[in-house]
N, C-alpha and C positions, 0 to 999 in steps of 0.2 A: 393755830387761830390761840388766840391767846383767851384764857377764862375770864367769865364776867361772873364780878361778885355776886354771892345771894343772898346775902346781910347786910345789916346796915355797919356794924363793926369793919369789914372785909371791904366794903365799897368805899369809908372815910379812911381806910390804910390806902386804897387805888389813889385815893385823891392826894392824900401825903405822898404818896412816892412817885406821883405825876409831878408834884409841885418842889417836890427832893430832884428831879432830874433837871426841871427848869431852872433852878436855882446854879445844878452843878454844871452846865453847858460852860459860861466862862471860864469855871476855874478849869475844867478841861481843857479849851483852847487855850490858856495860858501854859498848861503844862505841855501841851503839843507843839508851843512856841508859834501859835497863830497872832496875827495881828489884829490889834480891836477892832481895827475897822470892818474886817470880814464879820463881826458880828453886830456892829454899832448899829449897824439896819435892823437887826432881829431883838436889839432890845424892846422896842415898844412893843412888839410882838408877844414877846415871852412876858413881858407886865402887864398886858392885856390879859394872859392867858391864867396869868399866877392869881389877878383879879377875880375872872370868872370862877375858877378853881378854889379860891378862899370863901366867896359867898357860897357854892354848890358846898363845901364841908358844911359852912353851918347851918344852910338847910337842910342837910342830911341828919346830923347832928341833932338838932333840934326836934325832927320831927316834920319839917315844914315843905320839903321837897316831896312834889308829886311827881311817881313813877306812873311806867304805862298809859301816857299822854297820846302817844301816837306819833309825839314828833322830835325830832333828835334836841341835843341840849343847844343852846343858844351859840357856844362858844365852836361847836361843830364845822360849821360852813368855814370858818376862818381856817381851822384845822385843817380841813381838806383842802383848800386853794392853797396852804403854804407847808403841805404834808411833807414833800420832801427834802424840805429845811428845819425838819420838827423830828430828830430820829427817833424818838419816844412816840409819835404819834399811835402807833397800836394801844398804847394807854389810856391816851381820848377813846379808841373805837369802843374798850373793854368798857368804861364808863357809860358812853353812850349807848352799848349794848344793857347794862344795867339797867340804864334811865327808862329805857325802853320796854323794859319786863316789869315782870311783879318781885318784891324782896320780901324775906322777911325781916319784921320788924325788931 
């Protein structure tokens, strides 16, 4: 099981890591010789997730993010629905566990 961050800085690092992983997908596909069409249907999903992660990053950084609300992060339904197409979905699960718990400011 992947760890869940316990501080704001760790949470921000994990968000940055998730954004990096999303941005890295097209480059990995090109390195492996996969055709663009295989990933073209994933681009809107990945773009949506990057936008959600960027908003989360800003909310965490500015101290506006509410932890331990009892509800999953807004993008978790999408992540779980497409888990098999998101090779780093464990990062999102770790972020969600952090969101559902208390965190050191």
